[in-house]
MIDOSE-1310 file (N, C-alpha, C; in nm, 2 decimals, decimal comma, always signed):
residues 235
midi	-0,15/-1,37/+0,61/-0,08/-1,26/+0,54/-0,16/-1,13/+0,56; -0,12/-1,06/+0,54/-0,13/-0,91/+0,61/-0,12/-0,81/+0,46; -0,20/-0,75/+0,40/-0,18/-0,70/+0,25/-0,21/-0,54/+0,27; -0,15/-0,46/+0,29/-0,18/-0,33/+0,35/-0,18/-0,21/+0,18
hchi	-0,24/-0,28/+0,12/-0,24/-0,23/-0,03/-0,32/-0,26/-0,09; -0,44/-0,23/-0,07/-0,57/-0,31/-0,22/-0,69/-0,20/-0,23; -0,72/-0,21/-0,35/-0,83/-0,12/-0,40/-0,95/-0,21/-0,44; -0,95/-0,27/-0,33/-1,08/-0,37/-0,30/-1,23/-0,28/-0,28
lhgv	-1,28/-0,16/-0,24/-1,37/-0,13/-0,22/-1,40/-0,05/-0,33; -1,52/-0,11/-0,33/-1,62/-0,11/-0,50/-1,66/+0,06/-0,50; -1,69/+0,08/-0,63/-1,73/+0,20/-0,71/-1,68/+0,29/-0,67; -1,54/+0,30/-0,60/-1,48/+0,45/-0,55/-1,39/+0,53/-0,63
ddga	-1,29/+0,39/-0,68/-1,22/+0,46/-0,76/-1,14/+0,35/-0,90; -1,07/+0,33/-0,93/-1,03/+0,24/-1,01/-0,98/+0,10/-1,01; -1,04/+0,08/-0,87/-1,07/-0,07/-0,81/-1,16/-0,13/-0,90; -1,21/-0,20/-0,78/-1,34/-0,29/-0,80/-1,44/-0,20/-0,84
rdln	-1,54/-0,26/-0,96/-1,65/-0,21/-1,05/-1,78/-0,20/-0,92; -1,77/-0,33/-0,86/-1,86/-0,37/-0,75/-1,86/-0,43/-0,66; -1,98/-0,43/-0,55/-2,00/-0,55/-0,46/-1,93/-0,67/-0,47; -1,97/-0,73/-0,60/-1,94/-0,88/-0,64/-1,78/-0,88/-0,63
esva	-1,74/-0,78/-0,71/-1,59/-0,78/-0,77/-1,53/-0,81/-0,65; -1,55/-0,69/-0,55/-1,45/-0,67/-0,39/-1,49/-0,83/-0,34; -1,62/-0,88/-0,36/-1,59/-1,02/-0,29/-1,52/-1,10/-0,34; -1,53/-1,06/-0,47/-1,42/-1,24/-0,55/-1,31/-1,18/-0,54
marl	-1,24/-1,06/-0,53/-1,11/-1,04/-0,52/-1,07/-1,08/-0,34; -1,18/-1,10/-0,25/-1,15/-1,11/-0,12/-1,18/-1,27/-0,11; -1,21/-1,32/-0,20/-1,21/-1,45/-0,18/-1,06/-1,52/-0,25; -1,04/-1,46/-0,36/-0,92/-1,46/-0,42/-0,79/-1,45/-0,33
ayan	-0,81/-1,35/-0,21/-0,72/-1,32/-0,14/-0,70/-1,38/-0,01; -0,81/-1,46/+0,03/-0,85/-1,56/+0,10/-0,79/-1,70/+0,08; -0,80/-1,75/-0,07/-0,70/-1,86/-0,09/-0,54/-1,84/-0,12; -0,52/-1,69/-0,13/-0,41/-1,68/-0,12/-0,32/-1,66/-0,06
gird	-0,38/-1,71/+0,09/-0,33/-1,65/+0,23/-0,35/-1,57/+0,28; -0,39/-1,45/+0,26/-0,40/-1,30/+0,26/-0,59/-1,30/+0,42; -0,55/-1,32/+0,50/-0,65/-1,27/+0,62/-0,66/-1,12/+0,65; -0,60/-1,00/+0,60/-0,63/-0,93/+0,66/-0,58/-0,81/+0,54
ivat	-0,72/-0,74/+0,51/-0,66/-0,64/+0,38/-0,69/-0,46/+0,46; -0,61/-0,42/+0,41/-0,62/-0,24/+0,44/-0,67/-0,19/+0,29; -0,77/-0,17/+0,30/-0,85/-0,11/+0,21/-0,78/+0,03/+0,17; -0,70/+0,04/+0,05/-0,65/+0,14/+0,01/-0,69/+0,26/-0,07
phfn	-0,82/+0,28/-0,10/-0,87/+0,39/-0,22/-0,82/+0,48/-0,22; -0,77/+0,52/-0,37/-0,70/+0,66/-0,38/-0,74/+0,79/-0,34; -0,69/+0,90/-0,25/-0,68/+0,99/-0,20/-0,57/+1,12/-0,26; -0,67/+1,15/-0,43/-0,53/+1,23/-0,51/-0,67/+1,35/-0,58
enyr	-0,53/+1,44/-0,68/-0,69/+1,46/-0,73/-0,76/+1,40/-0,81; -0,76/+1,30/-0,84/-0,87/+1,23/-0,96/-0,95/+1,16/-0,88; -0,95/+1,09/-0,80/-1,01/+1,03/-0,66/-0,99/+1,10/-0,53; -1,09/+1,18/-0,49/-1,08/+1,16/-0,41/-1,17/+1,12/-0,22
vdad	-1,12/+1,00/-0,25/-1,22/+0,93/-0,17/-1,20/+0,94/-0,02; -1,26/+0,98/+0,04/-1,27/+1,08/+0,16/-1,29/+0,93/+0,27; -1,23/+1,00/+0,41/-1,25/+0,89/+0,54/-1,41/+0,84/+0,53; -1,51/+0,94/+0,52/-1,63/+0,89/+0,53/-1,70/+0,79/+0,48
lmlr	-1,62/+0,82/+0,33/-1,68/+0,75/+0,24/-1,61/+0,61/+0,23; -1,50/+0,57/+0,25/-1,39/+0,47/+0,27/-1,46/+0,40/+0,39; -1,50/+0,45/+0,48/-1,56/+0,37/+0,60/-1,70/+0,32/+0,58; -1,72/+0,37/+0,52/-1,91/+0,33/+0,50/-1,90/+0,20/+0,41
ksee	-1,82/+0,22/+0,26/-1,77/+0,10/+0,18/-1,71/-0,01/+0,27; -1,64/+0,02/+0,35/-1,56/-0,10/+0,41/-1,65/-0,17/+0,49; -1,75/-0,08/+0,55/-1,87/-0,17/+0,62/-1,93/-0,24/+0,58; -1,96/-0,14/+0,45/-2,08/-0,29/+0,37/-1,99/-0,39/+0,38
lqre	-1,89/-0,38/+0,28/-1,82/-0,49/+0,25/-1,76/-0,62/+0,34; -1,76/-0,56/+0,47/-1,76/-0,68/+0,54/-1,83/-0,72/+0,59; -1,94/-0,66/+0,61/-2,08/-0,70/+0,63/-2,08/-0,85/+0,52; -2,10/-0,80/+0,39/-2,14/-0,93/+0,31/-2,02/-1,04/+0,31
ldrq	-1,90/-1,00/+0,39/-1,82/-1,10/+0,39/-1,79/-1,19/+0,51; -1,87/-1,17/+0,59/-1,92/-1,20/+0,73/-2,05/-1,32/+0,63; -2,13/-1,25/+0,55/-2,24/-1,35/+0,54/-2,21/-1,42/+0,48; -2,10/-1,36/+0,38/-2,04/-1,47/+0,31/-1,97/-1,61/+0,37
riav	-1,90/-1,61/+0,47/-1,81/-1,64/+0,58/-1,70/-1,68/+0,51; -1,66/-1,53/+0,45/-1,55/-1,55/+0,41/-1,45/-1,44/+0,53; -1,34/-1,54/+0,56/-1,28/-1,49/+0,70/-1,14/-1,40/+0,64; -1,21/-1,26/+0,61/-1,09/-1,17/+0,55/-1,14/-1,01/+0,67
rihp	-1,05/-1,01/+0,72/-1,09/-0,84/+0,76/-1,05/-0,75/+0,73; -1,16/-0,65/+0,66/-1,12/-0,55/+0,62/-1,07/-0,43/+0,69; -0,96/-0,33/+0,70/-0,88/-0,25/+0,77/-0,93/-0,13/+0,66; -0,94/-0,01/+0,74/-0,96/+0,13/+0,71/-0,83/+0,20/+0,61
gnev	-0,80/+0,27/+0,53/-0,68/+0,32/+0,45/-0,72/+0,38/+0,33; -0,64/+0,44/+0,29/-0,62/+0,55/+0,18/-0,44/+0,53/+0,10; -0,45/+0,55/-0,04/-0,34/+0,54/-0,07/-0,33/+0,72/-0,13; -0,28/+0,81/-0,09/-0,29/+0,93/-0,04/-0,13/+0,96/-0,16
rfes	-0,16/+1,04/-0,24/-0,08/+1,10/-0,32/-0,02/+1,25/-0,31; +0,14/+1,25/-0,30/+0,14/+1,36/-0,28/+0,15/+1,47/-0,35; +0,06/+1,51/-0,44/+0,02/+1,61/-0,51/+0,11/+1,76/-0,49; +0,12/+1,80/-0,34/+0,20/+1,90/-0,34/+0,18/+1,92/-0,22
kafl	+0,27/+1,95/-0,13/+0,30/+2,01/+0,01/+0,18/+2,06/+0,10; +0,15/+2,15/+0,00/-0,02/+2,21/+0,07/-0,07/+2,09/+0,04; -0,16/+2,05/-0,06/-0,24/+1,92/-0,05/-0,24/+1,85/+0,05; -0,10/+1,78/+0,07/-0,12/+1,71/+0,21/-0,15/+1,78/+0,33
edhk	-0,11/+1,88/+0,38/-0,12/+1,95/+0,50/-0,25/+2,03/+0,50; -0,32/+2,01/+0,40/-0,50/+2,10/+0,38/-0,57/+1,99/+0,44; -0,55/+1,89/+0,35/-0,64/+1,80/+0,37/-0,60/+1,65/+0,54; -0,48/+1,70/+0,58/-0,40/+1,61/+0,68/-0,50/+1,68/+0,80
snrr	-0,47/+1,83/+0,78/-0,53/+1,89/+0,90/-0,68/+1,89/+0,88; -0,79/+1,89/+0,80/-0,92/+1,87/+0,80/-0,97/+1,74/+0,83; -0,85/+1,60/+0,81/-0,86/+1,50/+0,84/-0,98/+1,42/+0,73; -0,96/+1,45/+0,63/-1,03/+1,40/+0,52/-0,96/+1,27/+0,49
fsyl	-0,90/+1,24/+0,45/-0,81/+1,09/+0,48/-0,77/+0,98/+0,54; -0,75/+0,89/+0,54/-0,75/+0,80/+0,62/-0,59/+0,76/+0,65; -0,57/+0,70/+0,76/-0,44/+0,65/+0,75/-0,47/+0,51/+0,79; -0,36/+0,40/+0,77/-0,39/+0,28/+0,76/-0,42/+0,24/+0,94
aspa	-0,50/+0,15/+0,90/-0,63/+0,10/+0,99/-0,63/+0,15/+1,12; -0,60/+0,27/+1,16/-0,66/+0,38/+1,23/-0,57/+0,33/+1,35; -0,52/+0,36/+1,48/-0,52/+0,54/+1,50/-0,37/+0,54/+1,38; -0,38/+0,71/+1,40/-0,26/+0,77/+1,25/-0,08/+0,75/+1,32
kfll	-0,08/+0,57/+1,27/+0,03/+0,56/+1,29/+0,08/+0,51/+1,16; +0,02/+0,52/+1,03/+0,09/+0,47/+0,91/+0,02/+0,55/+0,80; +0,13/+0,59/+0,71/+0,06/+0,62/+0,60/+0,09/+0,63/+0,50; +0,03/+0,52/+0,40/+0,06/+0,53/+0,27/+0,07/+0,63/+0,18
leer	+0,20/+0,65/+0,11/+0,21/+0,83/+0,03/+0,28/+0,74/-0,08; +0,20/+0,79/-0,19/+0,23/+0,79/-0,32/+0,31/+0,92/-0,41; +0,38/+0,89/-0,47/+0,42/+0,98/-0,53/+0,35/+1,03/-0,66; +0,33/+1,17/-0,74/+0,33/+1,16/-0,86/+0,42/+1,12/-0,92
wqay	+0,33/+1,05/-1,06/+0,39/+0,98/-1,19/+0,49/+1,08/-1,28; +0,46/+1,19/-1,27/+0,55/+1,28/-1,39/+0,67/+1,33/-1,31; +0,73/+1,33/-1,19/+0,81/+1,36/-1,16/+0,84/+1,37/-1,00; +0,96/+1,35/-0,93/+0,99/+1,37/-0,79/+0,97/+1,48/-0,74
dpdt	+0,88/+1,49/-0,62/+0,86/+1,66/-0,57/+0,95/+1,66/-0,43; +1,05/+1,74/-0,49/+1,14/+1,82/-0,35/+1,09/+1,80/-0,22; +0,95/+1,88/-0,19/+0,89/+1,89/-0,15/+0,90/+1,74/-0,04; +0,92/+1,63/-0,09/+0,88/+1,50/+0,00/+0,92/+1,51/+0,14
teav	+1,10/+1,56/+0,12/+1,18/+1,50/+0,22/+1,12/+1,60/+0,36; +1,03/+1,71/+0,36/+0,95/+1,79/+0,46/+0,88/+1,72/+0,50; +0,78/+1,72/+0,41/+0,71/+1,62/+0,45/+0,69/+1,44/+0,49; +0,78/+1,40/+0,46/+0,81/+1,30/+0,57/+0,85/+1,29/+0,73
erll	+0,95/+1,42/+0,72/+1,00/+1,50/+0,85/+0,89/+1,54/+0,94; +0,79/+1,59/+0,89/+0,69/+1,63/+0,96/+0,60/+1,52/+1,00; +0,56/+1,45/+0,93/+0,51/+1,32/+0,96/+0,54/+1,23/+1,07; +0,68/+1,22/+1,03/+0,79/+1,12/+1,13/+0,75/+1,24/+1,27
hegv	+0,77/+1,37/+1,28/+0,77/+1,41/+1,42/+0,63/+1,46/+1,43; +0,52/+1,41/+1,41/+0,38/+1,39/+1,44/+0,35/+1,25/+1,50; +0,45/+1,19/+1,51/+0,44/+1,04/+1,53/+0,38/+0,95/+1,42; +0,36/+0,95/+1,26/+0,34/+0,90/+1,16/+0,46/+0,84/+1,06
tpii	+0,47/+0,73/+1,06/+0,57/+0,67/+0,99/+0,50/+0,65/+0,83; +0,53/+0,73/+0,73/+0,52/+0,70/+0,58/+0,55/+0,62/+0,51; +0,44/+0,51/+0,42/+0,53/+0,41/+0,36/+0,52/+0,47/+0,21; +0,61/+0,46/+0,14/+0,64/+0,51/+0,02/+0,56/+0,38/-0,08
ahpe	+0,45/+0,43/-0,17/+0,42/+0,30/-0,23/+0,46/+0,29/-0,37; +0,48/+0,14/-0,33/+0,54/+0,10/-0,50/+0,67/+0,19/-0,56; +0,76/+0,24/-0,49/+0,87/+0,30/-0,55/+0,97/+0,24/-0,70; +0,95/+0,07/-0,65/+1,01/+0,04/-0,82/+0,94/+0,08/-0,91
rhff	+0,81/+0,14/-0,89/+0,79/+0,16/-1,06/+0,75/+0,28/-1,06; +0,84/+0,42/-1,03/+0,88/+0,50/-1,04/+1,01/+0,55/-1,08; +1,04/+0,63/-1,23/+1,14/+0,62/-1,27/+1,23/+0,66/-1,25; +1,18/+0,83/-1,13/+1,30/+0,89/-1,08/+1,40/+0,80/-0,95
frer	+1,33/+0,71/-0,94/+1,37/+0,66/-0,80/+1,43/+0,54/-0,88; +1,39/+0,48/-0,96/+1,49/+0,40/-1,08/+1,63/+0,46/-1,07; +1,62/+0,56/-1,12/+1,71/+0,62/-1,22/+1,84/+0,67/-1,07; +1,72/+0,77/-0,95/+1,84/+0,81/-0,88/+1,79/+0,71/-0,75
pell	+1,85/+0,65/-0,73/+1,77/+0,57/-0,56/+1,80/+0,60/-0,46; +1,93/+0,70/-0,47/+1,95/+0,78/-0,36/+1,80/+0,86/-0,28; +1,76/+0,88/-0,39/+1,65/+0,95/-0,35/+1,54/+0,92/-0,22; +1,51/+0,78/-0,27/+1,45/+0,68/-0,24/+1,51/+0,64/-0,06
lelm	+1,62/+0,63/-0,11/+1,72/+0,56/+0,04/+1,76/+0,68/+0,12; +1,75/+0,83/+0,06/+1,75/+0,93/+0,17/+1,62/+0,98/+0,23; +1,47/+0,90/+0,20/+1,35/+0,86/+0,28/+1,40/+0,78/+0,40; +1,45/+0,70/+0,38/+1,40/+0,55/+0,42/+1,53/+0,60/+0,52
alga	+1,66/+0,71/+0,49/+1,74/+0,66/+0,59/+1,68/+0,78/+0,72; +1,58/+0,88/+0,70/+1,54/+0,95/+0,76/+1,40/+0,89/+0,88; +1,38/+0,75/+0,81/+1,25/+0,73/+0,89/+1,13/+0,65/+0,79; +1,12/+0,71/+0,65/+1,01/+0,60/+0,57/+1,06/+0,48/+0,55
wtqv	+0,92/+0,46/+0,56/+0,90/+0,29/+0,49/+0,87/+0,28/+0,35; +0,94/+0,11/+0,28/+0,88/+0,12/+0,13/+0,80/+0,04/+0,13; +0,68/+0,01/+0,03/+0,61/-0,06/+0,02/+0,62/-0,16/-0,14; +0,68/-0,26/-0,18/+0,76/-0,29/-0,30/+0,53/-0,35/-0,29
sads	+0,55/-0,37/-0,44/+0,39/-0,48/-0,49/+0,47/-0,57/-0,54; +0,42/-0,68/-0,55/+0,41/-0,85/-0,54/+0,40/-0,81/-0,69; +0,33/-0,75/-0,77/+0,30/-0,77/-0,90/+0,45/-0,71/-0,98; +0,50/-0,63/-0,91/+0,65/-0,57/-0,97/+0,74/-0,71/-0,96
lvgn	+0,77/-0,78/-0,84/+0,90/-0,89/-0,85/+0,83/-1,01/-0,88; +0,68/-1,03/-0,95/+0,68/-1,16/-1,04/+0,68/-1,09/-1,19; +0,69/-0,95/-1,23/+0,76/-0,96/-1,33/+0,62/-0,88/-1,44; +0,49/-0,78/-1,36/+0,35/-0,80/-1,43/+0,40/-0,62/-1,45
fgpe	+0,49/-0,54/-1,39/+0,47/-0,42/-1,47/+0,62/-0,39/-1,49; +0,70/-0,52/-1,59/+0,77/-0,48/-1,71/+0,89/-0,53/-1,58; +1,00/-0,51/-1,67/+1,15/-0,57/-1,65/+1,20/-0,46/-1,52; +1,20/-0,28/-1,60/+1,28/-0,23/-1,53/+1,19/-0,22/-1,35
aarf	+1,07/-0,23/-1,35/+1,03/-0,24/-1,20/+1,06/-0,42/-1,14; +1,05/-0,45/-1,20/+1,11/-0,62/-1,18/+1,24/-0,61/-1,10; +1,33/-0,59/-1,16/+1,48/-0,56/-1,15/+1,53/-0,44/-1,02; +1,43/-0,35/-1,07/+1,45/-0,21/-0,92/+1,38/-0,33/-0,74
grwl	+1,29/-0,36/-0,81/+1,20/-0,42/-0,73/+1,27/-0,52/-0,62; +1,29/-0,61/-0,70/+1,43/-0,74/-0,65/+1,52/-0,65/-0,62; +1,65/-0,58/-0,72/+1,73/-0,49/-0,56/+1,66/-0,42/-0,46; +1,57/-0,38/-0,46/+1,53/-0,35/-0,27/+1,52/-0,44/-0,17
cetg	+1,46/-0,53/-0,23/+1,46/-0,63/-0,18/+1,58/-0,74/-0,13; +1,69/-0,74/-0,19/+1,77/-0,84/-0,17/+1,91/-0,72/-0,11; +1,85/-0,58/-0,12/+1,94/-0,53/-0,03/+1,89/-0,47/+0,14; +1,77/-0,51/+0,15/+1,70/-0,47/+0,26/+1,64/-0,36/+0,26
nast	+1,54/-0,31/+0,15/+1,53/-0,17/+0,11/+1,31/-0,19/+0,14; +1,36/-0,32/+0,11/+1,20/-0,35/+0,10/+1,12/-0,37/+0,21; +1,09/-0,26/+0,31/+1,04/-0,28/+0,42/+0,89/-0,37/+0,47; +0,79/-0,34/+0,35/+0,67/-0,44/+0,32/+0,65/-0,45/+0,16
latd	+0,58/-0,57/+0,17/+0,52/-0,61/+0,02/+0,37/-0,59/+0,08; +0,31/-0,57/-0,08/+0,15/-0,55/-0,09/+0,09/-0,62/-0,22; -0,01/-0,59/-0,23/-0,10/-0,65/-0,37/-0,07/-0,54/-0,46; -0,16/-0,37/-0,39/-0,18/-0,28/-0,48/-0,31/-0,38/-0,58
ahnm	-0,38/-0,48/-0,55/-0,46/-0,55/-0,62/-0,55/-0,44/-0,67; -0,63/-0,43/-0,76/-0,78/-0,30/-0,84/-0,88/-0,41/-0,89; -0,87/-0,55/-0,92/-0,95/-0,61/-0,93/-0,87/-0,74/-1,01; -0,99/-0,85/-1,04/-0,94/-1,01/-1,09/-0,85/-1,02/-1,13
srrp	-0,80/-0,91/-1,27/-0,72/-0,92/-1,35/-0,57/-0,94/-1,25; -0,57/-0,76/-1,20/-0,47/-0,73/-1,12/-0,52/-0,73/-0,98; -0,45/-0,82/-0,96/-0,54/-0,96/-0,90/-0,46/-0,97/-0,73; -0,51/-1,00/-0,58/-0,43/-1,02/-0,48/-0,38/-1,14/-0,50
nlre	-0,23/-1,11/-0,52/-0,13/-1,23/-0,54/+0,00/-1,21/-0,42; -0,01/-1,19/-0,26/+0,10/-1,18/-0,23/+0,16/-1,30/-0,23; +0,12/-1,38/-0,21/+0,19/-1,54/-0,17/+0,33/-1,54/-0,32; +0,30/-1,51/-0,39/+0,33/-1,49/-0,53/+0,49/-1,38/-0,46
gfdv	+0,45/-1,30/-0,42/+0,55/-1,21/-0,37/+0,65/-1,25/-0,26; +0,57/-1,31/-0,17/+0,65/-1,36/-0,06/+0,73/-1,44/-0,13; +0,70/-1,49/-0,22/+0,80/-1,62/-0,26/+0,90/-1,59/-0,31; +0,90/-1,48/-0,43/+1,00/-1,45/-0,44/+1,10/-1,40/-0,38
fekl	+1,06/-1,28/-0,27/+1,14/-1,20/-0,17/+1,18/-1,34/-0,07; +1,13/-1,47/-0,05/+1,22/-1,51/+0,02/+1,34/-1,61/-0,10; +1,34/-1,58/-0,16/+1,41/-1,67/-0,27/+1,57/-1,54/-0,27; +1,51/-1,43/-0,31/+1,59/-1,33/-0,29/+1,70/-1,27/-0,14
agpe	+1,61/-1,28/-0,02/+1,64/-1,24/+0,08/+1,64/-1,37/+0,20; +1,62/-1,46/+0,18/+1,60/-1,55/+0,25/+1,51/-1,54/+0,37; +1,50/-1,68/+0,45/+1,40/-1,69/+0,56/+1,35/-1,63/+0,65; +1,49/-1,53/+0,74/+1,47/-1,45/+0,78/+1,44/-1,31/+0,79
alae	+1,45/-1,28/+0,64/+1,42/-1,12/+0,62/+1,24/-1,14/+0,58; +1,24/-1,28/+0,58/+1,12/-1,31/+0,53/+1,01/-1,28/+0,64; +1,07/-1,33/+0,75/+0,99/-1,27/+0,90/+0,98/-1,24/+0,95; +1,13/-1,11/+0,91/+1,11/-0,98/+0,99/+1,01/-0,89/+0,93
laar	+1,00/-0,90/+0,78/+0,90/-0,85/+0,69/+0,80/-0,87/+0,73; +0,77/-1,00/+0,74/+0,63/-1,04/+0,82/+0,58/-0,95/+0,96; +0,69/-0,96/+1,03/+0,67/-0,92/+1,17/+0,66/-0,76/+1,18; +0,72/-0,68/+1,09/+0,71/-0,56/+1,07/+0,57/-0,51/+1,03
trti	+0,52/-0,58/+0,91/+0,39/-0,54/+0,80/+0,29/-0,58/+0,97; +0,28/-0,67/+1,06/+0,16/-0,70/+1,14/+0,19/-0,56/+1,25; +0,29/-0,48/+1,30/+0,26/-0,39/+1,41/+0,18/-0,28/+1,31; +0,14/-0,25/+1,16/+0,05/-0,15/+1,12/-0,08/-0,19/+1,17
lad	-0,13/-0,31/+1,21/-0,27/-0,38/+1,26/-0,25/-0,35/+1,38; -0,13/-0,37/+1,46/-0,14/-0,36/+1,64/-0,21/-0,22/+1,68; -0,27/-0,25/+1,81/-0,34/-0,16/+1,85/-0,21/-0,07/+1,91
């Protein structure tokens, strides 16, 4: 399995505190069936983990995993918050953040928590025009998507993907996120699943998410989701 959203890098944001915790998360991810992890430290107003720092930390972690013979491959990425249209355009033009797994084909894009930004539509259209597929991070956790699903469906109609979190499906983010996340799975609007793991408590649990997805949408839909996720790492 491939986890496309994970805060496994140590000491850069609110994810793993140190290298030991990063390794412990990778070991747990391997036991859960995960073989590839896209490291996605935050890139927002609070944590601006730029591409250079992310790559250095990824390489350090990969060396340690290889040394300990933990067969998990770390890939570059960021979770980029849409703080504003200007924020995204400025940092994109200056190549400060990373796309998922490189080259620039997919971008994990997070909405702000306070309110939906109506400029998201224009940003999504521009990214798609540039050949980049935006993947909307954990939409089931945002109240405005739950209250107005049409906002999310409009982005998907343009060509954006969604990333539903395993923790939401198993109920760790409360009943509202679970309900909407499950609805996205049932209706074919969950493009990908990921863990959004941050530590050993908020852990890599993709297998549990896959199990819920399969019960809701069936084995064929699960196979399609897994194949779609593999394209993110394809050269």
